[in-house]
Biopython code that builds the backbone (N, CA, C, O; Angstrom):
import numpy as np
from Bio.PDB.StructureBuilder import StructureBuilder

atoms = [
    (1, "MET", "N", (7.807, 173.362, 44.704)),
    (1, "MET", "CA", (6.446, 173.262, 44.384)),
    (1, "MET", "C", (6.566, 171.669, 43.568)),
    (1, "MET", "O", (7.177, 171.373, 42.541)),
    (2, "LYS", "N", (5.743, 170.841, 44.459)),
    (2, "LYS", "CA", (5.624, 169.372, 43.971)),
    (2, "LYS", "C", (5.078, 169.244, 42.365)),
    (2, "LYS", "O", (4.089, 169.890, 42.019)),
    (3, "LEU", "N", (5.577, 168.629, 41.701)),
    (3, "LEU", "CA", (4.887, 168.607, 40.542)),
    (3, "LEU", "C", (3.848, 167.462, 40.621)),
    (3, "LEU", "O", (4.029, 166.328, 41.064)),
    (4, "GLU", "N", (2.481, 168.111, 39.988)),
    (4, "GLU", "CA", (1.468, 167.376, 39.769)),
    (4, "GLU", "C", (1.184, 166.693, 38.759)),
    (4, "GLU", "O", (1.773, 167.140, 37.775)),
    (5, "THR", "N", (0.499, 165.735, 38.512)),
    (5, "THR", "CA", (-0.088, 164.943, 37.431)),
    (5, "THR", "C", (-1.034, 164.874, 36.972)),
    (5, "THR", "O", (-1.980, 164.504, 37.668)),
    (6, "PHE", "N", (-1.252, 165.222, 35.471)),
    (6, "PHE", "CA", (-2.306, 165.514, 34.623)),
    (6, "PHE", "C", (-2.729, 164.173, 34.408)),
    (6, "PHE", "O", (-2.136, 163.343, 33.720)),
    (7, "ASP", "N", (-4.218, 163.944, 35.289)),
    (7, "ASP", "CA", (-4.450, 162.446, 34.720)),
    (7, "ASP", "C", (-6.359, 162.394, 34.335)),
    (7, "ASP", "O", (-7.177, 161.513, 34.600)),
    (8, "PHE", "N", (-6.493, 163.401, 33.804)),
    (8, "PHE", "CA", (-7.993, 163.093, 33.123)),
    (8, "PHE", "C", (-7.809, 162.542, 31.659)),
    (8, "PHE", "O", (-6.839, 162.545, 30.902)),
    (9, "PRO", "N", (-9.169, 162.039, 31.533)),
    (9, "PRO", "CA", (-8.897, 161.259, 30.173)),
    (9, "PRO", "C", (-9.387, 162.306, 28.831)),
    (9, "PRO", "O", (-10.276, 163.157, 28.825)),
    (10, "ALA", "N", (-8.587, 161.951, 27.890)),
    (10, "ALA", "CA", (-8.272, 162.772, 26.793)),
    (10, "ALA", "C", (-9.874, 162.419, 25.746)),
    (10, "ALA", "O", (-10.774, 161.915, 26.419)),
    (11, "ARG", "N", (-10.124, 162.597, 24.620)),
    (11, "ARG", "CA", (-10.847, 162.292, 23.708)),
    (11, "ARG", "C", (-9.868, 161.216, 23.124)),
    (11, "ARG", "O", (-8.652, 161.396, 23.062)),
    (12, "VAL", "N", (-10.565, 159.978, 22.662)),
    (12, "VAL", "CA", (-9.852, 159.008, 21.831)),
    (12, "VAL", "C", (-9.510, 159.496, 20.048)),
    (12, "VAL", "O", (-10.258, 160.049, 19.242)),
    (13, "GLY", "N", (-8.530, 159.169, 19.945)),
    (13, "GLY", "CA", (-8.213, 159.764, 18.716)),
    (13, "GLY", "C", (-7.274, 160.679, 18.193)),
    (13, "GLY", "O", (-7.163, 161.038, 17.020)),
    (14, "THR", "N", (-6.322, 161.169, 19.594)),
    (14, "THR", "CA", (-5.459, 162.028, 19.702)),
    (14, "THR", "C", (-4.265, 161.823, 18.562)),
    (14, "THR", "O", (-3.979, 160.687, 18.183)),
    (15, "ALA", "N", (-3.731, 162.749, 18.152)),
    (15, "ALA", "CA", (-2.571, 162.498, 16.933)),
    (15, "ALA", "C", (-1.576, 163.728, 17.551)),
    (15, "ALA", "O", (-1.814, 164.890, 17.878)),
    (16, "GLY", "N", (-0.462, 162.977, 17.550)),
    (16, "GLY", "CA", (0.665, 163.731, 18.167)),
    (16, "GLY", "C", (1.880, 164.262, 17.232)),
    (16, "GLY", "O", (1.933, 163.857, 16.071)),
    (17, "ASP", "N", (2.506, 164.840, 17.547)),
    (17, "ASP", "CA", (3.685, 165.533, 16.540)),
    (17, "ASP", "C", (5.191, 165.202, 17.218)),
    (17, "ASP", "O", (5.548, 166.012, 18.074)),
    (18, "ILE", "N", (5.886, 164.358, 16.992)),
    (18, "ILE", "CA", (7.543, 164.372, 17.634)),
    (18, "ILE", "C", (8.166, 164.395, 16.265)),
    (18, "ILE", "O", (7.957, 163.656, 15.303)),
    (19, "GLU", "N", (9.246, 165.754, 16.449)),
    (19, "GLU", "CA", (9.754, 166.230, 15.089)),
    (19, "GLU", "C", (11.511, 166.595, 15.835)),
    (19, "GLU", "O", (11.641, 167.506, 16.652)),
    (20, "PRO", "N", (12.363, 165.979, 15.514)),
    (20, "PRO", "CA", (13.541, 165.761, 15.623)),
    (20, "PRO", "C", (14.191, 167.261, 15.455)),
    (20, "PRO", "O", (13.794, 167.703, 14.377)),
    (21, "GLN", "N", (14.956, 168.113, 16.053)),
    (21, "GLN", "CA", (15.670, 169.395, 15.936)),
    (21, "GLN", "C", (17.117, 169.119, 15.193)),
    (21, "GLN", "O", (18.006, 168.570, 15.844)),
    (22, "VAL", "N", (17.287, 169.412, 14.152)),
    (22, "VAL", "CA", (18.616, 169.135, 13.626)),
    (22, "VAL", "C", (18.891, 170.333, 12.906)),
    (22, "VAL", "O", (18.022, 170.997, 12.342)),
    (23, "ARG", "N", (20.547, 170.703, 12.937)),
    (23, "ARG", "CA", (21.235, 171.433, 12.442)),
    (23, "ARG", "C", (22.036, 171.000, 11.536)),
    (23, "ARG", "O", (22.944, 170.219, 11.821)),
    (24, "SER", "N", (21.820, 171.449, 10.287)),
    (24, "SER", "CA", (22.366, 171.141, 8.982)),
    (24, "SER", "C", (23.088, 172.280, 8.286)),
    (24, "SER", "O", (22.692, 173.445, 8.331)),
    (25, "THR", "N", (24.255, 171.841, 7.592)),
    (25, "THR", "CA", (25.273, 172.780, 7.015)),
    (25, "THR", "C", (25.612, 171.969, 5.521)),
    (25, "THR", "O", (26.311, 170.978, 5.312)),
    (26, "PRO", "N", (24.700, 172.944, 4.456)),
    (26, "PRO", "CA", (25.570, 172.313, 3.297)),
    (26, "PRO", "C", (26.752, 172.515, 2.963)),
    (26, "PRO", "O", (27.278, 173.532, 3.414)),
    (27, "PHE", "N", (27.526, 171.647, 2.098)),
    (27, "PHE", "CA", (29.216, 171.850, 1.616)),
    (27, "PHE", "C", (28.853, 171.668, 0.392)),
    (27, "PHE", "O", (27.708, 171.415, 0.017)),
    (28, "GLY", "N", (30.123, 171.829, -0.490)),
    (28, "GLY", "CA", (30.094, 171.583, -1.754)),
    (28, "GLY", "C", (29.857, 169.988, -2.231)),
    (28, "GLY", "O", (30.086, 169.137, -1.371)),
    (29, "ASP", "N", (29.470, 169.598, -3.384)),
    (29, "ASP", "CA", (28.953, 168.525, -3.906)),
    (29, "ASP", "C", (27.743, 167.763, -3.333)),
    (29, "ASP", "O", (27.716, 166.536, -3.234)),
    (30, "GLY", "N", (26.646, 168.668, -2.926)),
    (30, "GLY", "CA", (25.710, 167.737, -2.197)),
    (30, "GLY", "C", (25.844, 167.281, -0.548)),
    (30, "GLY", "O", (24.942, 166.809, 0.143)),
    (31, "TYR", "N", (27.029, 167.525, -0.203)),
    (31, "TYR", "CA", (27.404, 166.999, 1.197)),
    (31, "TYR", "C", (26.818, 167.664, 2.101)),
    (31, "TYR", "O", (26.772, 168.883, 1.936)),
    (32, "VAL", "N", (26.249, 167.125, 3.218)),
    (32, "VAL", "CA", (25.334, 168.093, 4.057)),
    (32, "VAL", "C", (25.567, 167.299, 5.516)),
    (32, "VAL", "O", (25.378, 166.097, 5.703)),
    (33, "GLN", "N", (26.082, 168.402, 6.621)),
    (33, "GLN", "CA", (26.944, 167.371, 7.882)),
    (33, "GLN", "C", (25.282, 168.123, 8.947)),
    (33, "GLN", "O", (24.647, 169.175, 8.881)),
    (34, "SER", "N", (25.218, 167.259, 9.539)),
    (34, "SER", "CA", (23.911, 167.317, 10.450)),
    (34, "SER", "C", (24.083, 166.802, 11.674)),
    (34, "SER", "O", (24.544, 165.665, 11.772)),
    (35, "THR", "N", (23.780, 167.463, 12.690)),
    (35, "THR", "CA", (23.702, 167.371, 14.093)),
    (35, "THR", "C", (22.628, 167.578, 14.977)),
    (35, "THR", "O", (21.981, 168.564, 14.625)),
    (36, "GLY", "N", (22.101, 166.937, 16.173)),
    (36, "GLY", "CA", (21.317, 167.338, 16.879)),
    (36, "GLY", "C", (21.366, 168.514, 17.257)),
    (36, "GLY", "O", (22.506, 168.951, 17.413)),
    (37, "ASP", "N", (20.090, 169.554, 17.574)),
    (37, "ASP", "CA", (20.144, 170.928, 18.111)),
    (37, "ASP", "C", (19.911, 170.902, 19.367)),
    (37, "ASP", "O", (18.746, 170.828, 19.755)),
    (38, "GLY", "N", (21.037, 170.963, 20.321)),
    (38, "GLY", "CA", (20.776, 170.983, 21.466)),
    (38, "GLY", "C", (20.533, 169.612, 22.363)),
    (38, "GLY", "O", (19.970, 168.673, 21.799)),
    (39, "ILE", "N", (20.949, 169.467, 23.772)),
    (39, "ILE", "CA", (20.573, 168.552, 24.452)),
    (39, "ILE", "C", (19.294, 167.532, 24.200)),
    (39, "ILE", "O", (19.183, 166.374, 23.798)),
    (40, "ASN", "N", (18.555, 168.376, 24.564)),
    (40, "ASN", "CA", (16.964, 168.057, 24.080)),
    (40, "ASN", "C", (16.407, 168.457, 22.715)),
    (40, "ASN", "O", (15.555, 169.327, 22.539)),
    (41, "SER", "N", (17.069, 167.615, 21.643)),
    (41, "SER", "CA", (16.678, 167.805, 20.174)),
    (41, "SER", "C", (15.768, 167.046, 19.675)),
    (41, "SER", "O", (15.972, 166.233, 18.773)),
    (42, "GLU", "N", (14.517, 167.289, 20.318)),
    (42, "GLU", "CA", (13.141, 166.869, 19.853)),
    (42, "GLU", "C", (12.083, 167.508, 20.566)),
    (42, "GLU", "O", (12.040, 167.764, 21.769)),
    (43, "LYS", "N", (11.066, 167.781, 19.504)),
    (43, "LYS", "CA", (10.232, 168.505, 19.944)),
    (43, "LYS", "C", (8.747, 167.680, 19.699)),
    (43, "LYS", "O", (8.348, 167.168, 18.653)),
    (44, "GLU", "N", (8.075, 167.733, 21.031)),
    (44, "GLU", "CA", (6.841, 166.937, 21.201)),
    (44, "GLU", "C", (5.638, 167.773, 21.176)),
    (44, "GLU", "O", (5.749, 168.933, 21.570)),
    (45, "SER", "N", (4.348, 167.285, 20.711)),
    (45, "SER", "CA", (3.389, 168.493, 21.075)),
    (45, "SER", "C", (2.149, 167.525, 20.958)),
    (45, "SER", "O", (2.378, 166.835, 19.964)),
    (46, "TRP", "N", (0.970, 167.162, 21.499)),
    (46, "TRP", "CA", (-0.131, 166.265, 21.247)),
    (46, "TRP", "C", (-1.340, 167.486, 21.601)),
    (46, "TRP", "O", (-1.293, 168.006, 22.716)),
    (47, "PRO", "N", (-2.394, 167.911, 20.636)),
    (47, "PRO", "CA", (-2.864, 168.291, 20.738)),
    (47, "PRO", "C", (-4.342, 167.753, 21.359)),
    (47, "PRO", "O", (-4.966, 167.112, 20.514)),
    (48, "LEU", "N", (-5.027, 167.880, 22.653)),
    (48, "LEU", "CA", (-5.799, 167.462, 23.292)),
    (48, "LEU", "C", (-7.083, 167.922, 23.413)),
    (48, "LEU", "O", (-7.208, 169.078, 23.817)),
    (49, "SER", "N", (-8.331, 167.119, 23.090)),
    (49, "SER", "CA", (-9.885, 167.625, 23.345)),
    (49, "SER", "C", (-10.497, 166.828, 24.875)),
    (49, "SER", "O", (-10.205, 165.769, 25.431)),
    (50, "PHE", "N", (-11.199, 167.628, 25.100)),
    (50, "PHE", "CA", (-12.136, 167.230, 26.087)),
    (50, "PHE", "C", (-13.737, 167.432, 26.003)),
    (50, "PHE", "O", (-14.178, 168.566, 25.817)),
    (51, "VAL", "N", (-14.602, 166.332, 26.141)),
    (51, "VAL", "CA", (-15.906, 166.956, 26.070)),
    (51, "VAL", "C", (-16.482, 166.599, 27.114)),
    (51, "VAL", "O", (-15.891, 165.738, 27.765)),
    (52, "GLY", "N", (-17.824, 167.116, 27.656)),
    (52, "GLY", "CA", (-18.302, 166.746, 28.854)),
    (52, "GLY", "C", (-19.009, 167.900, 29.604)),
    (52, "GLY", "O", (-18.742, 169.076, 29.353)),
    (53, "PRO", "N", (-19.904, 167.535, 30.518)),
    (53, "PRO", "CA", (-20.838, 168.816, 31.298)),
    (53, "PRO", "C", (-19.912, 169.396, 32.051)),
    (53, "PRO", "O", (-18.848, 168.848, 32.342)),
    (54, "TRP", "N", (-20.316, 170.755, 32.484)),
    (54, "TRP", "CA", (-19.380, 171.757, 33.146)),
    (54, "TRP", "C", (-18.849, 170.926, 34.259)),
    (54, "TRP", "O", (-17.686, 171.259, 34.485)),
    (55, "GLU", "N", (-19.267, 169.952, 35.057)),
    (55, "GLU", "CA", (-18.977, 169.385, 36.473)),
    (55, "GLU", "C", (-17.496, 168.294, 35.945)),
    (55, "GLU", "O", (-16.863, 167.724, 36.834)),
    (56, "GLU", "N", (-17.142, 168.141, 34.668)),
    (56, "GLU", "CA", (-16.286, 167.045, 34.292)),
    (56, "GLU", "C", (-15.022, 168.581, 33.475)),
    (56, "GLU", "O", (-13.811, 168.629, 33.687)),
    (57, "ILE", "N", (-15.602, 169.325, 32.837)),
    (57, "ILE", "CA", (-14.721, 170.211, 32.402)),
    (57, "ILE", "C", (-13.910, 171.362, 33.106)),
    (57, "ILE", "O", (-12.884, 171.839, 32.621)),
    (58, "GLN", "N", (-14.415, 171.723, 34.182)),
    (58, "GLN", "CA", (-14.308, 172.547, 35.148)),
    (58, "GLN", "C", (-12.983, 172.166, 36.251)),
    (58, "GLN", "O", (-12.108, 172.999, 36.486)),
    (59, "PRO", "N", (-12.988, 171.027, 36.765)),
    (59, "PRO", "CA", (-11.384, 170.726, 37.265)),
    (59, "PRO", "C", (-10.434, 170.512, 36.449)),
    (59, "PRO", "O", (-9.349, 170.425, 37.022)),
    (60, "ILE", "N", (-10.384, 170.354, 35.001)),
    (60, "ILE", "CA", (-9.544, 170.348, 33.927)),
    (60, "ILE", "C", (-9.218, 171.769, 33.739)),
    (60, "ILE", "O", (-8.055, 172.152, 33.858)),
    (61, "ILE", "N", (-10.088, 172.497, 33.481)),
    (61, "ILE", "CA", (-9.464, 174.015, 33.427)),
    (61, "ILE", "C", (-9.271, 174.510, 34.419)),
    (61, "ILE", "O", (-8.820, 175.628, 34.174)),
    (62, "ALA", "N", (-9.355, 174.319, 35.676)),
    (62, "ALA", "CA", (-8.646, 174.559, 37.006)),
    (62, "ALA", "C", (-7.385, 173.925, 37.301)),
    (62, "ALA", "O", (-6.581, 174.296, 38.156)),
    (63, "PHE", "N", (-7.275, 172.916, 36.506)),
    (63, "PHE", "CA", (-5.369, 172.564, 36.757)),
    (63, "PHE", "C", (-4.960, 172.938, 36.005)),
    (63, "PHE", "O", (-3.768, 173.165, 36.213)),
    (64, "LEU", "N", (-5.380, 173.264, 34.805)),
    (64, "LEU", "CA", (-4.425, 173.747, 33.830)),
    (64, "LEU", "C", (-4.287, 175.588, 33.948)),
    (64, "LEU", "O", (-3.241, 176.183, 33.688)),
    (65, "ARG", "N", (-5.060, 175.996, 34.212)),
    (65, "ARG", "CA", (-4.646, 177.717, 34.757)),
    (65, "ARG", "C", (-4.017, 177.659, 36.056)),
    (65, "ARG", "O", (-3.385, 178.678, 36.331)),
    (66, "SER", "N", (-4.013, 176.575, 37.099)),
    (66, "SER", "CA", (-2.898, 176.609, 37.803)),
    (66, "SER", "C", (-1.611, 176.594, 37.157)),
    (66, "SER", "O", (-0.582, 177.081, 37.627)),
    (67, "HIS", "N", (-1.677, 176.271, 36.552)),
    (67, "HIS", "CA", (-0.185, 176.028, 35.941)),
    (67, "HIS", "C", (0.366, 177.151, 34.959)),
    (67, "HIS", "O", (1.531, 177.204, 34.566)),
    (68, "LYS", "N", (-0.610, 178.008, 34.636)),
    (68, "LYS", "CA", (-0.230, 179.322, 34.279)),
    (68, "LYS", "C", (0.640, 179.059, 32.669)),
    (68, "LYS", "O", (1.417, 179.972, 32.388)),
    (69, "GLY", "N", (0.572, 178.221, 31.927)),
    (69, "GLY", "CA", (1.081, 177.917, 30.712)),
    (69, "GLY", "C", (2.864, 177.713, 30.628)),
    (69, "GLY", "O", (3.517, 177.336, 29.655)),
    (70, "TYR", "N", (3.334, 178.087, 31.935)),
    (70, "TYR", "CA", (4.864, 178.002, 32.079)),
    (70, "TYR", "C", (5.127, 176.710, 33.331)),
    (70, "TYR", "O", (6.175, 176.064, 33.329)),
    (71, "ARG", "N", (4.364, 176.540, 34.042)),
    (71, "ARG", "CA", (4.934, 175.448, 34.906)),
    (71, "ARG", "C", (4.466, 173.910, 34.299)),
    (71, "ARG", "O", (3.368, 173.832, 33.747)),
    (72, "SER", "N", (5.153, 172.942, 34.393)),
    (72, "SER", "CA", (5.413, 171.754, 33.989)),
    (72, "SER", "C", (4.498, 170.992, 34.774)),
    (72, "SER", "O", (4.394, 171.280, 35.966)),
    (73, "PHE", "N", (3.770, 170.001, 34.258)),
    (73, "PHE", "CA", (3.328, 169.012, 34.942)),
    (73, "PHE", "C", (3.533, 167.648, 34.335)),
    (73, "PHE", "O", (3.709, 167.533, 33.122)),
    (74, "LYS", "N", (3.511, 166.366, 35.343)),
    (74, "LYS", "CA", (3.568, 165.188, 34.653)),
    (74, "LYS", "C", (2.531, 164.863, 33.765)),
    (74, "LYS", "O", (1.504, 165.521, 33.933)),
    (75, "TRP", "N", (2.515, 163.991, 32.826)),
    (75, "TRP", "CA", (1.541, 163.252, 31.764)),
    (75, "TRP", "C", (2.056, 162.210, 31.102)),
    (75, "TRP", "O", (3.177, 162.012, 30.633)),
    (76, "ARG", "N", (0.987, 161.514, 31.134)),
    (76, "ARG", "CA", (1.628, 160.104, 30.145)),
    (76, "ARG", "C", (0.827, 159.993, 28.825)),
    (76, "ARG", "O", (-0.337, 159.605, 28.735)),
    (77, "ASN", "N", (1.684, 160.419, 27.752)),
    (77, "ASN", "CA", (1.264, 160.639, 26.751)),
    (77, "ASN", "C", (0.297, 159.423, 26.067)),
    (77, "ASN", "O", (0.415, 158.342, 26.644)),
    (78, "PRO", "N", (-0.550, 159.444, 25.032)),
    (78, "PRO", "CA", (-1.177, 158.269, 24.546)),
    (78, "PRO", "C", (-0.440, 156.888, 23.656)),
    (78, "PRO", "O", (-0.917, 155.826, 23.256)),
    (79, "ILE", "N", (0.980, 157.510, 23.578)),
    (79, "ILE", "CA", (2.115, 156.272, 23.380)),
    (79, "ILE", "C", (2.595, 155.790, 24.617)),
    (79, "ILE", "O", (3.517, 154.979, 24.534)),
    (80, "PHE", "N", (2.109, 156.158, 25.986)),
    (80, "PHE", "CA", (2.758, 155.846, 27.083)),
    (80, "PHE", "C", (3.907, 156.024, 27.811)),
    (80, "PHE", "O", (4.594, 155.295, 28.526)),
    (81, "GLU", "N", (3.949, 157.156, 27.461)),
    (81, "GLU", "CA", (5.437, 157.715, 27.836)),
    (81, "GLU", "C", (5.085, 158.928, 28.736)),
    (81, "GLU", "O", (4.444, 159.966, 28.567)),
    (82, "LEU", "N", (5.849, 158.303, 29.881)),
    (82, "LEU", "CA", (5.793, 159.297, 30.841)),
    (82, "LEU", "C", (6.444, 160.601, 30.978)),
    (82, "LEU", "O", (7.610, 160.309, 31.243)),
    (83, "GLY", "N", (6.346, 161.867, 30.946)),
    (83, "GLY", "CA", (6.908, 163.117, 30.745)),
    (83, "GLY", "C", (6.380, 164.286, 31.141)),
    (83, "GLY", "O", (5.167, 164.482, 31.218)),
    (84, "LEU", "N", (7.504, 165.357, 31.488)),
    (84, "LEU", "CA", (6.772, 166.790, 31.623)),
    (84, "LEU", "C", (6.217, 167.203, 30.121)),
    (84, "LEU", "O", (6.612, 166.931, 28.987)),
    (85, "TYR", "N", (4.885, 168.153, 30.751)),
    (85, "TYR", "CA", (4.502, 168.685, 29.774)),
    (85, "TYR", "C", (4.388, 169.994, 30.275)),
    (85, "TYR", "O", (4.776, 170.289, 31.405)),
    (86, "GLN", "N", (3.706, 171.060, 29.238)),
    (86, "GLN", "CA", (3.134, 172.476, 29.492)),
    (86, "GLN", "C", (1.785, 172.545, 28.842)),
    (86, "GLN", "O", (1.246, 171.557, 28.344)),
    (87, "ALA", "N", (1.315, 173.609, 28.861)),
    (87, "ALA", "CA", (-0.401, 173.416, 28.459)),
    (87, "ALA", "C", (-0.127, 174.839, 27.923)),
    (87, "ALA", "O", (0.481, 175.677, 28.589)),
    (88, "GLY", "N", (-0.723, 175.120, 26.390)),
    (88, "GLY", "CA", (-0.698, 176.263, 25.806)),
    (88, "GLY", "C", (-2.310, 177.128, 26.019)),
    (88, "GLY", "O", (-3.007, 177.125, 27.035)),
    (89, "LYS", "N", (-2.475, 177.549, 25.226)),
    (89, "LYS", "CA", (-3.860, 178.167, 24.785)),
    (89, "LYS", "C", (-4.992, 177.285, 25.306)),
    (89, "LYS", "O", (-4.887, 176.061, 25.223)),
    (90, "LEU", "N", (-5.881, 177.760, 25.745)),
    (90, "LEU", "CA", (-7.290, 177.018, 26.192)),
    (90, "LEU", "C", (-8.358, 177.539, 25.089)),
    (90, "LEU", "O", (-8.530, 178.725, 24.811)),
    (91, "THR", "N", (-8.924, 176.633, 24.610)),
    (91, "THR", "CA", (-10.193, 177.039, 23.441)),
    (91, "THR", "C", (-11.530, 176.347, 24.302)),
    (91, "THR", "O", (-11.599, 175.125, 24.433)),
    (92, "ILE", "N", (-12.408, 177.121, 24.776)),
    (92, "ILE", "CA", (-13.622, 176.006, 25.271)),
    (92, "ILE", "C", (-14.767, 176.584, 24.589)),
    (92, "ILE", "O", (-14.723, 177.759, 24.226)),
    (93, "THR", "N", (-15.685, 175.931, 24.404)),
    (93, "THR", "CA", (-16.821, 176.237, 23.493)),
    (93, "THR", "C", (-17.935, 175.315, 24.327)),
    (93, "THR", "O", (-17.978, 174.099, 24.515)),
    (94, "ALA", "N", (-18.791, 176.365, 24.735)),
    (94, "ALA", "CA", (-20.331, 175.668, 25.069)),
    (94, "ALA", "C", (-21.208, 175.246, 24.463)),
    (94, "ALA", "O", (-21.893, 176.228, 24.179)),
    (95, "SER", "N", (-21.544, 174.592, 24.159)),
    (95, "SER", "CA", (-22.677, 173.441, 23.480)),
    (95, "SER", "C", (-23.922, 173.041, 24.398)),
    (95, "SER", "O", (-24.119, 171.874, 24.738)),
    (96, "GLY", "N", (-24.652, 173.982, 24.729)),
    (96, "GLY", "CA", (-25.740, 173.556, 25.745)),
    (96, "GLY", "C", (-25.191, 173.022, 26.963)),
    (96, "GLY", "O", (-24.229, 173.452, 27.599)),
    (97, "ALA", "N", (-25.856, 172.126, 27.185)),
    (97, "ALA", "CA", (-24.905, 171.642, 28.507)),
    (97, "ALA", "C", (-23.423, 171.125, 28.696)),
    (97, "ALA", "O", (-22.703, 170.944, 29.678)),
    (98, "TYR", "N", (-23.288, 170.974, 27.402)),
    (98, "TYR", "CA", (-22.089, 170.186, 27.134)),
    (98, "TYR", "C", (-20.705, 171.405, 26.913)),
    (98, "TYR", "O", (-21.128, 172.374, 26.284)),
    (99, "PHE", "N", (-19.703, 171.497, 27.164)),
    (99, "PHE", "CA", (-18.341, 172.189, 26.974)),
    (99, "PHE", "C", (-17.480, 170.761, 26.321)),
    (99, "PHE", "O", (-17.443, 169.544, 26.503)),
    (100, "SER", "N", (-16.746, 171.976, 25.320)),
    (100, "SER", "CA", (-15.448, 171.374, 24.613)),
    (100, "SER", "C", (-14.346, 172.163, 25.217)),
    (100, "SER", "O", (-14.298, 173.369, 25.462)),
    (101, "LEU", "N", (-13.645, 171.410, 25.368)),
    (101, "LEU", "CA", (-11.970, 171.885, 25.577)),
    (101, "LEU", "C", (-10.981, 171.630, 24.728)),
    (101, "LEU", "O", (-10.816, 170.485, 24.308)),
    (102, "SER", "N", (-10.286, 172.525, 24.401)),
    (102, "SER", "CA", (-9.359, 172.359, 23.287)),
    (102, "SER", "C", (-7.880, 172.714, 23.840)),
    (102, "SER", "O", (-7.712, 173.774, 24.442)),
    (103, "VAL", "N", (-6.979, 171.954, 23.661)),
    (103, "VAL", "CA", (-5.617, 172.639, 24.497)),
    (103, "VAL", "C", (-4.356, 171.608, 24.036)),
    (103, "VAL", "O", (-4.352, 170.378, 24.089)),
    (104, "THR", "N", (-3.232, 172.562, 23.542)),
    (104, "THR", "CA", (-2.166, 171.540, 23.256)),
    (104, "THR", "C", (-1.104, 171.418, 24.262)),
    (104, "THR", "O", (-0.833, 172.419, 24.925)),
    (105, "PHE", "N", (-0.390, 170.191, 24.486)),
    (105, "PHE", "CA", (0.385, 169.691, 25.603)),
    (105, "PHE", "C", (1.716, 169.677, 24.849)),
    (105, "PHE", "O", (1.859, 168.780, 24.018)),
    (106, "THR", "N", (2.794, 170.629, 25.046)),
    (106, "THR", "CA", (4.037, 170.497, 24.486)),
    (106, "THR", "C", (5.018, 169.983, 25.569)),
    (106, "THR", "O", (4.873, 170.278, 26.755)),
    (107, "ARG", "N", (6.041, 169.190, 25.101)),
    (107, "ARG", "CA", (6.839, 168.492, 25.828)),
    (107, "ARG", "C", (7.930, 169.404, 26.731)),
    (107, "ARG", "O", (8.677, 170.096, 26.039)),
    (108, "ALA", "N", (8.054, 169.462, 27.702)),
    (108, "ALA", "CA", (9.050, 170.458, 28.757)),
    (108, "ALA", "C", (9.829, 169.772, 29.171)),
    (108, "ALA", "O", (9.396, 168.649, 29.429)),
    (109, "TYR", "N", (11.220, 169.995, 29.439)),
    (109, "TYR", "CA", (12.486, 169.159, 29.738)),
    (109, "TYR", "C", (12.863, 169.685, 31.156)),
    (109, "TYR", "O", (13.891, 169.247, 31.672)),
    (110, "HIS", "N", (12.070, 170.628, 31.845)),
    (110, "HIS", "CA", (12.186, 171.259, 33.088)),
    (110, "HIS", "C", (11.055, 171.559, 33.851)),
    (110, "HIS", "O", (10.031, 172.018, 33.345)),
    (111, "PRO", "N", (11.205, 171.290, 35.209)),
    (111, "PRO", "CA", (9.877, 171.617, 36.026)),
    (111, "PRO", "C", (9.518, 173.099, 35.857)),
    (111, "PRO", "O", (8.520, 173.560, 36.410)),
]
sb = StructureBuilder()
sb.init_structure("model")
sb.init_model(0)
sb.init_chain("A")
sb.init_seg("    ")
for serial, (resi, resn, name, xyz) in enumerate(atoms, 1):
    if name == "N":
        sb.init_residue(resn, " ", resi, " ")
    sb.init_atom(name, np.array(xyz, "f"), 0.0, 1.0, " ", f" {name:<3s}", serial, name[0])
structure = sb.get_structure()
């Protein structure tokens, strides 16, 4: 399956988390030995929101549902890094003629 690209614009003001994964072992006298946890030792996640009429929100929902939460897709994050991501739980809120969609993208290291 060819990797698809997510290119829908999210709301401005997105704040992401980038967290190194570290294994540490404390020894006597306060000494701690640390190393990266695995070859991909960084977790990255971006909570995103989209607001608009159903005609704008529906294609985003369709794209994310087609990837079923475990298939990766290409996406350029707000700090302009292109990578593979997976989408978690979708939260959809209807407010009259407008809809709000919230989802968190998590960095993936495989398709």
